[in-house]
C-alpha positions in Angstrom: 175.6 127.3 72.1 177.5 123.9 73.0 175.4 120.4 72.3 176.6 116.4 71.9 174.4 114.1 70.9 174.7 110.6 71.9 176.4 107.8 70.1 172.7 106.6 69.4 170.6 108.3 65.8 173.2 111.0 65.6 172.6 110.8 62.3 169.2 110.6 62.3 168.7 113.2 64.8 168.0 116.4 62.4 164.3 117.7 63.1 164.4 120.2 66.3 164.6 123.9 67.2 166.4 125.3 70.1 164.5 128.1 71.6 165.0 130.5 74.1 162.1 132.4 76.4 161.1 136.2 75.9 159.0 137.1 78.8 158.1 140.4 77.3 156.4 138.3 74.0 155.6 135.0 76.9 156.6 133.2 73.7 159.0 131.2 72.5 162.0 132.4 70.5 163.6 130.1 67.8 167.6 130.8 68.3 168.2 127.5 65.9 166.5 125.6 63.9 168.1 122.7 62.5 165.7 122.2 58.6 165.8 118.3 58.4 169.5 118.2 58.6 171.6 116.3 61.4 174.4 118.3 62.1 176.3 114.8 62.4 174.5 113.2 58.9 178.9 113.2 57.5 180.1 112.1 60.7 181.2 108.6 61.7 179.9 106.2 64.7 181.2 108.6 67.4 179.8 112.5 67.1 181.3 115.0 68.4 180.3 118.0 70.2 179.3 121.0 68.1 179.1 124.9 68.2 176.3 126.2 67.2 176.3 130.8 66.7 173.4 132.3 67.2 172.5 135.8 67.2 172.2 137.6 71.3 168.8 137.3 72.8 168.3 138.2 76.6 166.6 135.1 78.4 166.8 133.2 81.3 164.9 130.0 80.0 166.1 127.7 76.8 164.8 124.6 75.2 165.6 121.9 73.0 162.2 120.9 71.7 161.7 117.8 69.0 159.7 119.0 66.1 159.2 115.8 64.4 159.8 111.9 65.2 162.6 110.2 67.1 165.1 110.5 69.9 167.0 112.5 72.1 170.3 111.0 73.6 171.6 114.4 75.3 175.3 113.5 75.3 176.2 117.3 76.3 174.7 121.4 76.3 176.2 124.1 77.5 174.6 127.6 77.0 177.1 130.5 77.8 177.7 133.9 77.3 177.2 137.8 79.2 175.3 137.7 82.3 173.6 140.7 83.6 172.1 140.9 87.1 168.7 142.9 87.5 169.4 146.1 89.1 166.6 148.6 90.2 166.6 152.2 90.4 168.9 153.5 92.9 171.6 150.6 92.2 170.0 147.8 94.8 169.3 144.6 93.5 165.9 143.8 92.6 164.0 141.1 94.3 164.6 137.5 91.1 161.3 137.8 89.3 159.7 134.2 91.1 
């Protein structure tokens, strides 16, 4: 995923996780944990957008969750990967699970 933080407080944005919802287990699965370190700790006043590699995980719901004190000034956010359609038996598309 790609994530950009605003100029305000990027160096201090260090307590957060990126999660995907596991519909089979009815729980959130952590794909990335900042472990108390800001990805922008070593950057100047204009933080760049960062790319984060995570293990493959199938989900339609994602979130960034703060795990500590602070503020989040989201500048850019992009989730990318392979998108698969839901197909029922016989090759007819199944209705969207709603």
